KEVEXMI-534721 format. One record per residue (C-alpha): residue number from 1; residue in three letters; y negated, z, x. Coordinates in nm, 3 decimals, decimal comma, padded with zeros to 5 digits, always signed. Layout:
REM residues N
 zami voro       Y       Z       X
  NUM  ALA       Y       Z       X
...
END
This chain:
REM residues 162
 zami voro       Y       Z       X
    1  MET -00,762 +02,231 -00,979
    2  GLN -00,974 +02,348 -00,730
    3  GLY -00,799 +02,482 -00,415
    4  ASP -00,851 +02,697 -00,132
    5  PRO -01,107 +02,501 +00,094
    6  ASN -00,873 +02,623 +00,406
    7  VAL -00,567 +02,456 +00,255
    8  LYS -00,752 +02,132 +00,166
    9  ALA -00,911 +02,117 +00,518
   10  GLY -00,556 +02,169 +00,638
   11  LEU -00,424 +01,884 +00,420
   12  GLN -00,678 +01,650 +00,520
   13  ARG -00,580 +01,759 +00,914
   14  LEU -00,227 +01,660 +00,821
   15  VAL -00,293 +01,338 +00,650
   16  GLY -00,472 +01,220 +00,963
   17  ALA -00,207 +01,343 +01,173
   18  LEU +00,061 +01,179 +00,965
   19  CYS -00,120 +00,867 +00,975
   20  ASP -00,124 +00,861 +01,346
   21  LEU +00,231 +00,952 +01,358
   22  MET +00,321 +00,658 +01,145
   23  CYS +00,139 +00,422 +01,332
   24  GLN +00,257 +00,542 +01,637
   25  TYR +00,613 +00,539 +01,531
   26  MET +00,546 +00,169 +01,429
   27  LEU +00,425 +00,067 +01,733
   28  ASP +00,700 +00,231 +01,919
   29  ALA +00,975 +00,068 +01,708
   30  ILE +00,818 -00,274 +01,784
   31  ASN +00,769 -00,222 +02,142
   32  THR +01,098 -00,078 +02,182
   33  LYS +01,269 -00,349 +01,994
   34  ARG +01,135 -00,631 +02,208
   35  LEU +01,298 -00,416 +02,507
   36  GLY +01,633 -00,459 +02,310
   37  LEU +01,667 -00,086 +02,263
   38  SER +01,815 +00,050 +01,970
   39  VAL +01,616 +00,357 +01,975
   40  GLY +01,381 +00,118 +01,789
   41  ASP +01,577 +00,143 +01,468
   42  GLY +01,547 +00,520 +01,459
   43  LEU +01,160 +00,501 +01,535
   44  GLU +01,121 +00,252 +01,258
   45  GLN +01,305 +00,498 +01,008
   46  LEU +01,106 +00,794 +01,117
   47  GLY +00,782 +00,598 +01,055
   48  GLY +00,913 +00,504 +00,709
   49  GLN +00,976 +00,894 +00,644
   50  CYS +00,630 +00,966 +00,767
   51  ALA +00,494 +00,699 +00,516
   52  THR +00,700 +00,884 +00,215
   53  ASP +00,557 +01,229 +00,319
   54  LEU +00,214 +01,091 +00,342
   55  LYS +00,248 +00,980 -00,006
   56  ASP +00,327 +01,340 -00,088
   57  LEU +00,046 +01,473 +00,106
   58  VAL -00,197 +01,280 -00,076
   59  LYS -00,067 +01,376 -00,403
   60  TRP -00,146 +01,729 -00,295
   61  LEU -00,481 +01,646 -00,219
   62  TYR -00,562 +01,501 -00,546
   63  PHE -00,378 +01,814 -00,710
   64  PHE -00,671 +01,995 -00,542
   65  ASP -00,938 +01,750 -00,643
   66  ALA -00,984 +01,626 -00,311
   67  GLN -00,997 +01,293 -00,184
   68  PRO -00,808 +01,182 +00,136
   69  GLU -01,062 +01,108 +00,430
   70  ILE -00,833 +00,819 +00,525
   71  ALA -00,994 +00,634 +00,211
   72  SER -01,113 +00,693 -00,132
   73  ALA -00,962 +00,632 -00,445
   74  LYS -01,134 +00,686 -00,775
   75  SER -01,045 +00,791 -01,148
   76  HIS -01,085 +00,549 -01,407
   77  ALA -01,158 +00,621 -01,796
   78  THR -00,919 +00,352 -01,915
   79  VAL -00,626 +00,135 -01,848
   80  GLY -00,833 -00,166 -01,884
   81  GLN -01,062 -00,031 -01,590
   82  ILE -00,739 +00,061 -01,386
   83  LEU -00,600 -00,299 -01,417
   84  THR -00,933 -00,500 -01,367
   85  ASP -01,023 -00,265 -01,047
   86  ALA -00,662 -00,327 -00,908
   87  THR -00,680 -00,676 -00,967
   88  THR -01,008 -00,722 -00,797
   89  ALA -00,875 -00,520 -00,495
   90  GLU -00,562 -00,702 -00,499
   91  THR -00,745 -01,036 -00,484
   92  ALA -00,991 -00,919 -00,210
   93  PHE -00,701 -00,786 -00,009
   94  VAL -00,521 -01,133 -00,022
   95  ALA -00,830 -01,307 +00,067
   96  ALA -00,869 -01,120 +00,379
   97  VAL -00,506 -01,149 +00,437
   98  ASN -00,546 -01,520 +00,438
   99  GLU -00,842 -01,505 +00,646
  100  LEU -00,672 -01,323 +00,904
  101  ALA -00,380 -01,560 +00,876
  102  ASP -00,610 -01,862 +00,963
  103  VAL -00,728 -01,673 +01,265
  104  THR -00,386 -01,597 +01,381
  105  LEU -00,293 -01,957 +01,346
  106  GLN -00,602 -02,073 +01,524
  107  ALA -00,482 -01,829 +01,818
  108  GLY -00,122 -01,963 +01,786
  109  ASP +00,036 -01,621 +01,702
  110  LEU +00,284 -01,771 +01,449
  111  ALA +00,491 -01,440 +01,418
  112  VAL +00,194 -01,266 +01,271
  113  PHE +00,074 -01,573 +01,086
  114  HIS +00,401 -01,631 +00,893
  115  GLY +00,422 -01,250 +00,832
  116  LEU +00,074 -01,260 +00,687
  117  GLN +00,167 -01,541 +00,469
  118  HIS +00,475 -01,341 +00,317
  119  LEU +00,217 -01,053 +00,281
  120  ALA -00,011 -01,262 +00,086
  121  LYS +00,295 -01,412 -00,132
  122  PHE +00,417 -01,065 -00,200
  123  HIS +00,052 -00,945 -00,336
  124  SER -00,002 -01,265 -00,511
  125  ILE +00,338 -01,396 -00,682
  126  GLY +00,607 -01,179 -00,540
  127  GLY +00,949 -01,316 -00,401
  128  GLY +01,200 -01,196 -00,170
  129  VAL +01,307 -01,197 +00,183
  130  VAL +01,681 -01,246 +00,313
  131  GLY +01,858 -00,890 +00,315
  132  SER +01,577 -00,705 +00,071
  133  THR +01,530 -00,684 -00,281
  134  ASP +01,293 -00,918 -00,466
  135  ARG +00,945 -00,802 -00,495
  136  THR +00,703 -00,790 -00,773
  137  GLY +00,387 -01,003 -00,700
  138  HIS +00,101 -00,739 -00,728
  139  ILE -00,147 -00,971 -00,885
  140  ALA +00,100 -01,175 -01,119
  141  TRP +00,215 -00,814 -01,241
  142  LEU -00,143 -00,705 -01,280
  143  GLN -00,247 -00,995 -01,479
  144  LYS +00,079 -00,979 -01,711
  145  GLN -00,037 -00,619 -01,778
  146  GLY -00,405 -00,738 -01,848
  147  TRP -00,253 -01,006 -02,102
  148  GLN -00,084 -00,765 -02,268
  149  LEU -00,373 -00,517 -02,301
  150  ARG -00,573 -00,771 -02,432
  151  GLU -00,293 -00,911 -02,670
  152  PHE -00,174 -00,574 -02,810
  153  GLY -00,504 -00,361 -02,785
  154  GLU -00,509 -00,052 -02,552
  155  LYS -00,374 +00,210 -02,789
  156  ASP -00,077 -00,024 -02,865
  157  TYR -00,046 -00,130 -02,542
  158  GLU -00,034 +00,246 -02,402
  159  ALA +00,221 +00,322 -02,676
  160  THR +00,480 +00,054 -02,539
  161  LYS +00,427 +00,189 -02,179
  162  ALA +00,467 +00,545 -02,267
END
């Protein structure tokens, strides 16, 4: 659907502003928690709410056939293309995370290093952290879907996922 150019431009501005807010809340939460201030929990919650709101704004942009200016996503013709491109992107992401983890280890920043190790694990094979629900590995899930797609064929695969 083609939307009003002013509406799309306004949504673009809001997406940028909300990204800035989300990042600012995250940074402020970290900094206040380092000081032992409980306000950090509230700031973290606000950042999480901004992330949820950001998803809605981006969906609205897509509804108007517009792309968010923070990054671009593309439409795919088939489920197979979606799975292939997502696997490629996740694999590249994990490689970049691992590369940065090596840099942080060399720099002696073990907290960030361990956080990056978990991030790479979550995106690869999944796992869980104490106090949270288990996370499905993105790459593992995508590979499973790809195997099912090849095994059943696209038409039957889509019928089982409907």
